[in-house]
C-alpha positions as CSV (number, residue, x, y, z in Angstrom):
1,M,32.3,-20.8,54.7
2,N,33.0,-20.6,58.3
3,R,30.4,-20.7,61.0
4,E,30.8,-17.1,62.1
5,K,30.0,-15.9,58.6
6,L,26.9,-18.2,58.4
7,M,25.6,-17.0,61.7
8,K,26.1,-13.3,60.7
9,M,24.1,-14.0,57.5
10,A,21.4,-15.7,59.4
11,S,21.0,-13.0,61.9
12,A,20.6,-10.4,59.1
13,I,17.4,-12.0,57.9
14,R,15.6,-12.5,61.3
15,T,12.9,-9.9,62.1
16,G,13.6,-10.1,65.8
17,G,16.0,-11.8,68.3
18,K,17.2,-15.3,68.7
19,G,14.5,-18.0,68.2
20,S,12.1,-15.6,66.2
21,M,10.8,-16.5,62.8
22,R,12.6,-15.6,59.7
23,R,11.4,-13.0,57.4
24,K,9.5,-14.5,54.5
25,K,10.3,-13.3,51.0
26,K,7.4,-11.3,49.7
27,A,6.7,-11.9,46.0
28,V,6.2,-8.7,44.0
29,Q,3.3,-9.2,41.5
30,K,3.3,-7.1,38.4
31,T,-0.1,-5.6,37.4
32,T,-1.3,-5.6,33.8
33,T,-1.8,-1.7,34.0
34,T,1.9,-1.3,34.1
35,D,2.3,-3.5,31.0
36,D,-0.5,-1.5,29.3
37,K,1.2,1.8,30.1
38,R,4.5,0.4,28.9
39,L,2.9,-0.6,25.6
40,Q,1.1,2.8,25.1
41,S,4.4,4.7,25.7
42,T,6.1,2.4,23.2
43,L,3.3,3.0,20.6
44,K,3.6,6.8,21.2
45,R,7.3,6.5,20.1
46,I,6.4,5.4,16.8
47,W,3.6,7.9,16.3
48,V,0.7,5.7,16.5
49,N,-2.7,7.6,16.2
50,A,-6.1,6.4,17.1
51,I,-8.6,5.8,14.3
52,P,-12.3,6.5,15.5
53,A,-15.6,5.1,14.4
54,I,-14.6,1.6,13.5
55,E,-17.3,-0.8,14.4
56,E,-15.9,-4.1,13.4
57,V,-12.6,-5.7,12.5
58,N,-12.2,-9.0,10.9
59,I,-8.9,-10.9,10.5
60,F,-9.0,-13.8,8.1
61,K,-6.7,-16.7,8.9
62,D,-7.2,-19.9,6.9
63,D,-10.8,-21.0,7.4
64,V,-11.1,-19.1,10.7
65,V,-12.1,-15.5,11.2
66,I,-11.0,-13.4,14.3
67,Q,-13.6,-10.9,14.8
68,F,-13.4,-7.8,17.1
69,Q,-16.7,-6.0,17.9
70,N,-16.2,-2.2,18.6
71,P,-12.3,-2.4,18.9
72,K,-9.9,0.4,19.6
73,V,-7.8,0.7,16.5
74,Q,-4.6,2.6,16.2
75,A,-2.3,2.9,13.2
76,S,1.1,4.3,12.2
77,I,1.2,4.4,8.4
78,A,5.0,5.3,8.4
79,A,5.9,2.3,10.6
80,N,3.4,0.0,8.8
81,T,2.0,-0.9,12.2
82,W,-1.7,-1.5,13.1
83,V,-2.9,-2.1,16.6
84,V,-6.3,-3.6,17.2
85,S,-7.4,-4.1,20.9
86,G,-10.5,-5.5,22.3
87,S,-12.1,-8.8,22.9
88,P,-11.8,-11.2,20.0
89,Q,-14.1,-13.9,19.0
90,M,-13.1,-16.9,16.9
91,K,-15.7,-17.8,14.1
92,K,-15.7,-20.0,11.2
93,L,-15.6,-18.4,7.8
94,Q,-18.7,-20.2,6.6
95,D,-20.7,-18.7,9.5
96,L,-19.7,-15.0,8.6
97,L,-19.7,-15.2,4.8
98,P,-23.3,-14.0,4.1
99,G,-22.8,-10.9,6.4
100,I,-19.4,-10.0,5.0
101,I,-20.2,-10.1,1.3
102,N,-22.1,-6.8,1.4
103,Q,-19.2,-5.1,3.1
104,L,-16.6,-6.0,0.4
105,G,-15.7,-3.9,-2.4
106,P,-15.6,-5.1,-6.1
107,D,-11.8,-6.0,-6.1
108,N,-12.3,-7.9,-2.9
109,L,-15.2,-9.8,-4.3
110,D,-12.9,-11.2,-6.9
111,N,-10.5,-12.4,-4.3
112,L,-13.5,-14.0,-2.5
113,R,-14.4,-15.8,-5.7
114,K,-10.7,-17.2,-6.2
115,L,-10.8,-18.3,-2.5
116,A,-14.1,-20.1,-3.1
117,E,-12.7,-21.9,-6.2
118,Q,-9.7,-23.1,-4.0
119,F,-12.1,-24.5,-1.5
120,Q,-14.0,-26.4,-4.1
121,K,-10.8,-28.1,-5.4
């Protein structure tokens, strides 16, 4: 590059005349609301509907339970997609077991027995 071209480029980024400060690059920050809007618009495309009156959601993963209190639950049966949003709490399975047993149905109780047998081994 020649000197004239460099001077021309340098003068293009100055805010004032010769000897003044150069313009500082302003970083643009994305807010989470735009991400949330983008997510909601994507969920609308796959016909996700809100499911009201759900007080608690428990996700079992190994010996840890991810528990959501008063979550916002959305589902699309056709796309086999469930969306659970809220503040999660990580808890151990042993701590929640007494409260969960009365919420389970008879077929899930059999699965729980099999799980207990595996833990005993």
